[in-house]
C-alpha positions in Angstrom: -105.6 -6.6 37.1 -102.3 -8.3 36.3 -100.8 -7.2 39.6 -103.7 -8.6 41.5 -103.4 -11.9 39.7 -99.6 -12.1 40.4 -100.2 -11.3 44.1 -102.9 -14.0 44.3 -100.6 -16.6 42.7 -97.8 -15.6 45.0 -100.0 -16.0 48.0 -101.2 -19.4 46.9 -97.7 -20.5 46.3 -96.7 -19.3 49.8 -99.6 -21.2 51.3 -98.6 -24.4 49.5 -94.9 -24.0 50.5 -95.9 -23.4 54.1 -98.2 -26.4 54.1 -95.5 -28.7 52.7 -93.0 -27.3 55.2 -95.4 -27.8 58.1 -95.8 -31.4 57.0 -92.1 -31.9 57.7 -89.8 -34.5 56.3 -92.7 -36.9 55.6 -94.0 -34.5 53.1 -97.6 -33.5 52.1 -99.8 -35.8 50.0 -100.6 -33.8 46.9 -104.3 -34.4 47.3 -104.2 -32.7 50.6 -102.4 -29.7 49.0 -105.0 -29.6 46.3 -107.9 -29.8 48.9 -106.3 -26.9 50.8 -106.0 -24.7 47.7 -109.4 -25.8 46.4 -110.9 -24.1 49.5 -109.5 -20.9 48.1 -111.1 -21.3 44.6 -108.2 -23.2 42.9 -109.2 -25.7 40.3 -107.2 -28.8 39.5 -105.6 -27.3 36.4 -104.4 -24.3 38.3 -103.1 -26.5 41.1 -101.2 -28.7 38.7 -99.7 -25.6 37.0 -98.6 -24.2 40.4 -97.0 -27.4 41.5 -95.2 -27.7 38.1 -93.9 -24.1 38.4 -92.6 -24.8 42.0 -91.0 -28.0 40.8 -89.4 -26.3 37.8 -88.1 -23.5 40.1 -86.5 -26.2 42.4 -88.8 -25.4 45.3 -90.8 -28.6 45.5 -90.3 -32.2 44.6 -93.1 -34.6 43.9 -92.7 -38.4 44.1 -95.6 -40.8 44.3 -98.0 -37.9 44.8 -96.0 -36.7 47.9 -94.8 -33.1 48.0 -91.5 -32.3 49.8 -89.4 -29.1 49.9 -86.0 -28.9 48.3 -83.2 -27.0 50.0 -84.3 -23.9 48.2 -87.9 -24.6 49.3 -86.7 -25.0 52.9 -85.1 -21.6 52.8 -88.3 -20.0 51.5 -90.3 -21.8 54.1 -88.0 -20.4 56.8 -88.4 -16.9 55.4 -92.2 -17.3 55.4 -92.2 -18.5 59.0 -90.0 -15.5 60.0 -92.3 -13.1 58.2 -95.3 -14.4 60.0 -93.5 -14.0 63.4 -92.7 -10.3 62.7 
């Protein structure tokens, strides 16, 4: 069960990173990120935890409810896009 939970969390994180990356330099409004993940069964508490983890790991920044990728996040975004292409 733990492995399934970890995989689901990783997939949700990847979805959020990809969405923020797709938004470009302007960033993604946090509410849009939440709405996207809510469609996959994520509640507000889980969404806020996921964003906090990604911020702590220096993948995302959040200013004025706008999510943007850090340099590390941009590298991960590039890897995700490359994986989708293969």
